[in-house]
One Martini backbone bead per residue (centre of mass of N, CA, C, O) as a GRO file, in nm:
protein
  302
    1UNK     BB    1   9.183   0.681   4.093
    2UNK     BB    2   9.337   0.575   4.341
    3UNK     BB    3   9.366   0.851   4.486
    4UNK     BB    4   9.065   0.905   4.523
    5UNK     BB    5   8.999   0.652   4.688
    6UNK     BB    6   9.203   0.708   4.919
    7UNK     BB    7   9.066   0.969   5.018
    8UNK     BB    8   8.797   0.831   5.098
    9UNK     BB    9   8.927   0.640   5.305
   10UNK     BB   10   9.047   0.854   5.491
   11UNK     BB   11   8.768   0.972   5.570
   12UNK     BB   12   8.666   0.683   5.690
   13UNK     BB   13   8.849   0.700   5.906
   14UNK     BB   14   8.845   0.563   6.247
   15UNK     BB   15   8.827   0.533   6.562
   16UNK     BB   16   8.810   0.279   6.799
   17UNK     BB   17   8.523   0.242   6.997
   18UNK     BB   18   8.339   0.082   7.224
   19UNK     BB   19   8.060   0.224   7.145
   20UNK     BB   20   8.076   0.128   6.831
   21UNK     BB   21   7.982  -0.134   6.899
   22UNK     BB   22   7.782  -0.372   6.874
   23UNK     BB   23   7.590  -0.584   6.977
   24UNK     BB   24   7.647  -0.894   7.090
   25UNK     BB   25   7.524  -1.068   6.853
   26UNK     BB   26   7.713  -0.913   6.626
   27UNK     BB   27   8.002  -1.037   6.739
   28UNK     BB   28   8.000  -1.267   6.574
   29UNK     BB   29   8.165  -1.451   6.380
   30UNK     BB   30   8.226  -1.478   6.073
   31UNK     BB   31   8.229  -1.666   5.830
   32UNK     BB   32   8.475  -1.768   5.631
   33UNK     BB   33   8.238  -1.793   5.413
   34UNK     BB   34   8.031  -1.653   5.221
   35UNK     BB   35   7.755  -1.691   5.016
   36UNK     BB   36   7.908  -1.552   4.761
   37UNK     BB   37   8.155  -1.762   4.847
   38UNK     BB   38   8.208  -2.056   4.669
   39UNK     BB   39   8.307  -2.400   4.648
   40UNK     BB   40   8.315  -2.593   4.322
   41UNK     BB   41   8.586  -2.696   4.254
   42UNK     BB   42   8.888  -2.796   4.237
   43UNK     BB   43   9.151  -2.878   4.402
   44UNK     BB   44   9.450  -2.826   4.477
   45UNK     BB   45   9.766  -2.996   4.450
   46UNK     BB   46   9.810  -2.831   4.709
   47UNK     BB   47   9.874  -2.755   5.054
   48UNK     BB   48   9.733  -2.513   5.308
   49UNK     BB   49   9.669  -2.473   5.662
   50UNK     BB   50   9.635  -2.192   5.668
   51UNK     BB   51   9.435  -1.926   5.663
   52UNK     BB   52   9.532  -1.826   5.388
   53UNK     BB   53   9.507  -2.107   5.252
   54UNK     BB   54   9.197  -2.129   5.279
   55UNK     BB   55   9.131  -1.886   5.105
   56UNK     BB   56   9.287  -1.974   4.851
   57UNK     BB   57   9.131  -2.238   4.810
   58UNK     BB   58   8.851  -2.115   4.771
   59UNK     BB   59   8.924  -1.943   4.525
   60UNK     BB   60   9.023  -2.171   4.345
   61UNK     BB   61   8.751  -2.333   4.342
   62UNK     BB   62   8.573  -2.082   4.237
   63UNK     BB   63   8.803  -2.047   3.970
   64UNK     BB   64   8.882  -2.311   3.793
   65UNK     BB   65   8.761  -2.192   3.500
   66UNK     BB   66   8.958  -1.897   3.553
   67UNK     BB   67   9.264  -1.878   3.649
   68UNK     BB   68   9.412  -1.676   3.468
   69UNK     BB   69   9.244  -1.425   3.539
   70UNK     BB   70   9.273  -1.434   3.848
   71UNK     BB   71   9.580  -1.425   3.857
   72UNK     BB   72   9.609  -1.155   3.713
   73UNK     BB   73   9.447  -0.988   3.922
   74UNK     BB   74   9.619  -1.054   4.174
   75UNK     BB   75   9.892  -0.945   4.067
   76UNK     BB   76   9.786  -0.657   4.036
   77UNK     BB   77   9.727  -0.614   4.336
   78UNK     BB   78  10.015  -0.666   4.437
   79UNK     BB   79  10.144  -0.433   4.284
   80UNK     BB   80   9.975  -0.214   4.420
   81UNK     BB   81  10.079  -0.268   4.706
   82UNK     BB   82  10.386  -0.214   4.640
   83UNK     BB   83  10.342   0.085   4.498
   84UNK     BB   84  10.112   0.162   4.724
   85UNK     BB   85  10.094   0.292   5.034
   86UNK     BB   86   9.794   0.364   5.055
   87UNK     BB   87   9.678   0.086   4.982
   88UNK     BB   88   9.820  -0.073   5.203
   89UNK     BB   89   9.703   0.092   5.440
   90UNK     BB   90   9.402   0.036   5.378
   91UNK     BB   91   9.419  -0.273   5.421
   92UNK     BB   92   9.566  -0.262   5.724
   93UNK     BB   93   9.338  -0.078   5.831
   94UNK     BB   94   9.087  -0.118   6.080
   95UNK     BB   95   8.948   0.187   6.101
   96UNK     BB   96   8.798   0.135   5.848
   97UNK     BB   97   8.515   0.129   5.702
   98UNK     BB   98   8.392  -0.144   5.547
   99UNK     BB   99   8.209  -0.007   5.333
  100UNK     BB  100   8.433   0.177   5.222
  101UNK     BB  101   8.629  -0.048   5.144
  102UNK     BB  102   8.445  -0.196   4.946
  103UNK     BB  103   8.393   0.048   4.760
  104UNK     BB  104   8.688   0.078   4.677
  105UNK     BB  105   8.731  -0.199   4.555
  106UNK     BB  106   8.506  -0.177   4.343
  107UNK     BB  107   8.622   0.065   4.190
  108UNK     BB  108   8.896  -0.060   4.113
  109UNK     BB  109   8.785  -0.324   3.977
  110UNK     BB  110   8.608  -0.189   3.765
  111UNK     BB  111   8.839  -0.040   3.618
  112UNK     BB  112   9.011  -0.327   3.574
  113UNK     BB  113   8.825  -0.583   3.522
  114UNK     BB  114   8.760  -0.766   3.751
  115UNK     BB  115   8.681  -1.047   3.871
  116UNK     BB  116   8.413  -1.142   4.062
  117UNK     BB  117   8.559  -1.342   4.255
  118UNK     BB  118   8.759  -1.128   4.360
  119UNK     BB  119   8.558  -0.928   4.471
  120UNK     BB  120   8.421  -1.125   4.668
  121UNK     BB  121   8.678  -1.193   4.821
  122UNK     BB  122   8.730  -0.909   4.933
  123UNK     BB  123   8.466  -0.890   5.091
  124UNK     BB  124   8.523  -1.125   5.281
  125UNK     BB  125   8.775  -1.010   5.414
  126UNK     BB  126   8.636  -0.762   5.531
  127UNK     BB  127   8.405  -0.901   5.692
  128UNK     BB  128   8.639  -1.088   5.848
  129UNK     BB  129   8.889  -0.915   5.912
  130UNK     BB  130   9.125  -1.005   5.654
  131UNK     BB  131   9.274  -0.792   5.466
  132UNK     BB  132   9.578  -0.830   5.574
  133UNK     BB  133   9.597  -1.124   5.406
  134UNK     BB  134   9.621  -1.072   5.099
  135UNK     BB  135   9.921  -1.104   5.020
  136UNK     BB  136   9.961  -1.400   5.119
  137UNK     BB  137   9.724  -1.522   4.958
  138UNK     BB  138   9.841  -1.466   4.679
  139UNK     BB  139  10.097  -1.634   4.708
  140UNK     BB  140   9.948  -1.906   4.744
  141UNK     BB  141   9.787  -1.900   4.484
  142UNK     BB  142  10.038  -1.906   4.305
  143UNK     BB  143  10.123  -2.190   4.387
  144UNK     BB  144   9.868  -2.329   4.284
  145UNK     BB  145   9.888  -2.237   3.989
  146UNK     BB  146  10.164  -2.360   3.922
  147UNK     BB  147  10.089  -2.653   3.986
  148UNK     BB  148   9.859  -2.670   3.772
  149UNK     BB  149  10.066  -2.570   3.522
  150UNK     BB  150  10.370  -2.670   3.568
  151UNK     BB  151  10.516  -2.450   3.740
  152UNK     BB  152  10.868  -2.367   3.815
  153UNK     BB  153  11.060  -2.220   4.041
  154UNK     BB  154  11.396  -2.086   3.951
  155UNK     BB  155  11.658  -2.004   4.166
  156UNK     BB  156  11.950  -1.817   4.078
  157UNK     BB  157  12.272  -1.806   4.245
  158UNK     BB  158  12.550  -1.582   4.209
  159UNK     BB  159  12.838  -1.404   4.240
  160UNK     BB  160  12.785  -1.339   3.937
  161UNK     BB  161  12.671  -1.239   3.660
  162UNK     BB  162  12.513  -1.389   3.405
  163UNK     BB  163  12.506  -1.473   3.104
  164UNK     BB  164  12.302  -1.562   2.856
  165UNK     BB  165  12.445  -1.830   2.802
  166UNK     BB  166  12.453  -1.930   3.099
  167UNK     BB  167  12.151  -1.923   3.148
  168UNK     BB  168  12.087  -2.134   2.930
  169UNK     BB  169  12.253  -2.364   3.061
  170UNK     BB  170  12.103  -2.377   3.328
  171UNK     BB  171  11.822  -2.432   3.214
  172UNK     BB  172  11.896  -2.695   3.070
  173UNK     BB  173  11.992  -2.847   3.325
  174UNK     BB  174  11.723  -2.810   3.499
  175UNK     BB  175  11.528  -2.943   3.299
  176UNK     BB  176  11.646  -3.228   3.345
  177UNK     BB  177  11.561  -3.228   3.661
  178UNK     BB  178  11.285  -3.194   3.604
  179UNK     BB  179  10.982  -3.265   3.563
  180UNK     BB  180  10.780  -3.391   3.349
  181UNK     BB  181  10.641  -3.101   3.187
  182UNK     BB  182  10.789  -2.879   3.307
  183UNK     BB  183  10.799  -2.520   3.373
  184UNK     BB  184  11.035  -2.279   3.391
  185UNK     BB  185  11.100  -2.011   3.626
  186UNK     BB  186  11.338  -1.779   3.588
  187UNK     BB  187  11.577  -1.663   3.849
  188UNK     BB  188  11.825  -1.404   3.884
  189UNK     BB  189  12.103  -1.380   4.114
  190UNK     BB  190  12.322  -1.211   4.350
  191UNK     BB  191  12.614  -1.335   4.567
  192UNK     BB  192  12.931  -1.272   4.675
  193UNK     BB  193  12.948  -1.490   4.916
  194UNK     BB  194  12.985  -1.747   4.727
  195UNK     BB  195  13.243  -1.683   4.518
  196UNK     BB  196  13.110  -1.947   4.373
  197UNK     BB  197  12.906  -2.081   4.176
  198UNK     BB  198  12.585  -2.237   4.263
  199UNK     BB  199  12.243  -2.156   4.366
  200UNK     BB  200  11.956  -2.377   4.348
  201UNK     BB  201  11.597  -2.320   4.352
  202UNK     BB  202  11.365  -2.588   4.295
  203UNK     BB  203  11.122  -2.516   4.452
  204UNK     BB  204  11.219  -2.710   4.745
  205UNK     BB  205  11.498  -2.751   4.602
  206UNK     BB  206  11.849  -2.757   4.673
  207UNK     BB  207  12.131  -2.662   4.468
  208UNK     BB  208  12.481  -2.731   4.458
  209UNK     BB  209  12.690  -2.587   4.213
  210UNK     BB  210  12.907  -2.564   3.980
  211UNK     BB  211  13.000  -2.518   3.692
  212UNK     BB  212  12.797  -2.460   3.434
  213UNK     BB  213  12.943  -2.620   3.205
  214UNK     BB  214  12.956  -2.893   3.353
  215UNK     BB  215  12.656  -2.949   3.372
  216UNK     BB  216  12.587  -2.938   3.071
  217UNK     BB  217  12.792  -3.150   2.964
  218UNK     BB  218  12.680  -3.403   3.097
  219UNK     BB  219  12.406  -3.401   2.947
  220UNK     BB  220  12.508  -3.376   2.657
  221UNK     BB  221  12.687  -3.633   2.642
  222UNK     BB  222  12.469  -3.839   2.712
  223UNK     BB  223  12.283  -3.766   2.469
  224UNK     BB  224  12.537  -3.806   2.240
  225UNK     BB  225  12.751  -4.035   2.326
  226UNK     BB  226  12.974  -3.905   2.504
  227UNK     BB  227  13.321  -3.983   2.606
  228UNK     BB  228  13.543  -3.932   2.851
  229UNK     BB  229  13.911  -3.950   2.793
  230UNK     BB  230  14.165  -3.982   3.033
  231UNK     BB  231  14.516  -3.928   2.974
  232UNK     BB  232  14.802  -4.042   3.167
  233UNK     BB  233  15.147  -3.941   3.166
  234UNK     BB  234  15.477  -3.889   3.226
  235UNK     BB  235  15.482  -3.812   2.923
  236UNK     BB  236  15.442  -3.681   2.636
  237UNK     BB  237  15.262  -3.762   2.365
  238UNK     BB  238  15.249  -3.844   2.062
  239UNK     BB  239  15.046  -3.851   1.798
  240UNK     BB  240  15.074  -4.156   1.752
  241UNK     BB  241  15.021  -4.244   2.044
  242UNK     BB  242  14.742  -4.118   2.067
  243UNK     BB  243  14.616  -4.288   1.840
  244UNK     BB  244  14.661  -4.565   1.976
  245UNK     BB  245  14.497  -4.512   2.230
  246UNK     BB  246  14.227  -4.446   2.093
  247UNK     BB  247  14.194  -4.717   1.947
  248UNK     BB  248  14.194  -4.894   2.203
  249UNK     BB  249  13.948  -4.747   2.353
  250UNK     BB  250  13.735  -4.790   2.130
  251UNK     BB  251  13.719  -5.099   2.176
  252UNK     BB  252  13.607  -5.061   2.482
  253UNK     BB  253  13.378  -4.914   2.403
  254UNK     BB  254  13.077  -4.851   2.338
  255UNK     BB  255  12.853  -4.881   2.109
  256UNK     BB  256  12.858  -4.559   1.945
  257UNK     BB  257  13.076  -4.421   2.085
  258UNK     BB  258  13.235  -4.101   2.158
  259UNK     BB  259  13.551  -3.986   2.198
  260UNK     BB  260  13.703  -3.767   2.442
  261UNK     BB  261  14.018  -3.654   2.434
  262UNK     BB  262  14.257  -3.640   2.718
  263UNK     BB  263  14.585  -3.502   2.781
  264UNK     BB  264  14.828  -3.585   3.038
  265UNK     BB  265  15.074  -3.509   3.294
  266UNK     BB  266  15.273  -3.734   3.536
  267UNK     BB  267  15.578  -3.802   3.671
  268UNK     BB  268  15.490  -4.006   3.910
  269UNK     BB  269  15.436  -4.256   3.716
  270UNK     BB  270  15.724  -4.298   3.536
  271UNK     BB  271  15.514  -4.478   3.360
  272UNK     BB  272  15.291  -4.530   3.142
  273UNK     BB  273  14.929  -4.558   3.208
  274UNK     BB  274  14.627  -4.352   3.278
  275UNK     BB  275  14.277  -4.439   3.239
  276UNK     BB  276  13.970  -4.245   3.204
  277UNK     BB  277  13.648  -4.391   3.121
  278UNK     BB  278  13.442  -4.228   3.261
  279UNK     BB  279  13.423  -4.451   3.547
  280UNK     BB  280  13.678  -4.593   3.429
  281UNK     BB  281  13.991  -4.738   3.550
  282UNK     BB  282  14.319  -4.760   3.385
  283UNK     BB  283  14.615  -4.894   3.549
  284UNK     BB  284  14.962  -4.890   3.389
  285UNK     BB  285  15.160  -4.782   3.576
  286UNK     BB  286  15.462  -4.799   3.727
  287UNK     BB  287  15.383  -4.713   4.014
  288UNK     BB  288  15.158  -4.927   4.051
  289UNK     BB  289  15.329  -5.179   3.992
  290UNK     BB  290  15.525  -5.134   4.230
  291UNK     BB  291  15.314  -5.151   4.453
  292UNK     BB  292  15.226  -5.440   4.393
  293UNK     BB  293  15.503  -5.569   4.430
  294UNK     BB  294  15.544  -5.481   4.723
  295UNK     BB  295  15.299  -5.628   4.836
  296UNK     BB  296  15.394  -5.913   4.756
  297UNK     BB  297  15.673  -5.911   4.908
  298UNK     BB  298  15.533  -5.844   5.202
  299UNK     BB  299  15.392  -6.087   5.205
  300UNK     BB  300  15.327  -6.362   5.359
  301UNK     BB  301  15.438  -6.681   5.378
  302UNK     BB  302  15.266  -6.986   5.351
   0.00000   0.00000   0.00000
């Protein structure tokens, strides 16, 4: 079907000669929107002041009661443009007779069961000699549609391909960051030049993130009332000593909190303990006490 229509358009193509132009009165620019294509519905939730944006806005308002169908038809047209060089050329070639171009669009849309508002929209673009703006106009309409439906495109770029589990963790983490009620459309890409970590563009906001598991853990722990408690000592603590430290820190923790204990060693502490519970640091190490003593000894006598 598409190939047949493209052949007919090729036959309709003709070079533009000065003598072929109509008389002066007919050269006046056509109105932005013809009488068959009027805006009657609500405006989109976001604005785009470009020429393509004005066309997309008009189509959005004219089809606000059937946005799903119109969006489906437009994305099908965009796919056709991407997959068919002939169709793309037919849209962008100004030398094809407008009537032939409109007839071709009507034939394609009739076969596909395209909504009448989309068909009329295509006619308006051809009449106003703006058919070459179709691709960009569809992209802008897609932005309007997503904003209306609460859909947010979330592009995730990593140095290496993420596993299914990692993708799920990233989605869970970014869902926490998204506006309430938003539905994320996840898109995963790779870029070896990142070396590591993640770059996430959610809507118009770009996030530079560390390890995926760290991001997810922070949200998960906060939700479950889990508090990370890092204990550092000069020498490794025995099981009994670890139990005593945990009991002492549990007394200091908020009511209902569950401590996740993590034990490390650092010989430079000399002795004692340094504990970080959440964002609070309790430093009772020998090295810190010696520093404090030195500060006191060196302070001037009053």
